[in-house]
C-alpha positions in Angstrom: 1.4 17.5 1.4 2.7 15.7 -1.7 1.0 12.4 -2.8 1.4 10.2 -5.8 -0.3 7.0 -7.1 1.5 4.0 -8.5 0.0 0.9 -10.1 1.1 -2.2 -8.1 2.3 -3.8 -11.3 4.9 -1.1 -11.6 7.6 -2.3 -9.1 10.2 0.2 -10.5 7.9 3.1 -10.0 7.0 2.0 -6.5 10.7 1.5 -5.6 11.5 4.9 -7.0 8.8 6.6 -4.9 9.9 4.7 -1.7 13.5 5.6 -2.3 12.5 9.3 -2.4 10.7 9.2 0.9 7.1 8.2 -0.1 5.2 5.8 2.1 2.1 3.7 1.3 -1.1 5.0 2.7 -3.7 3.0 0.8 -4.3 0.3 -1.8 -7.5 0.0 -3.8 -9.1 -1.3 -7.0 -10.7 1.2 -9.3 -13.4 -1.1 -10.6 -15.0 -4.4 -9.6 -13.2 -7.1 -11.3 -9.8 -5.3 -11.4 -7.0 -7.5 -10.2 -4.1 -5.0 -9.9 -4.4 -2.4 -7.1 -3.4 1.2 -7.2 -1.2 2.4 -4.4 -1.5 5.8 -2.9 1.8 7.1 -1.4 2.5 10.3 0.6 5.8 12.0 1.0 6.9 11.4 4.6 
């Protein structure tokens, strides 16, 4: 299994991962008060 994490404020990185077969599995904030989620992606 191959996974990666991309910050939601990085649309180019997210697009790159998705174009290479990664799919979103989870979004989360690291700390209370954060406004930009991290996105976990897994190679499908």
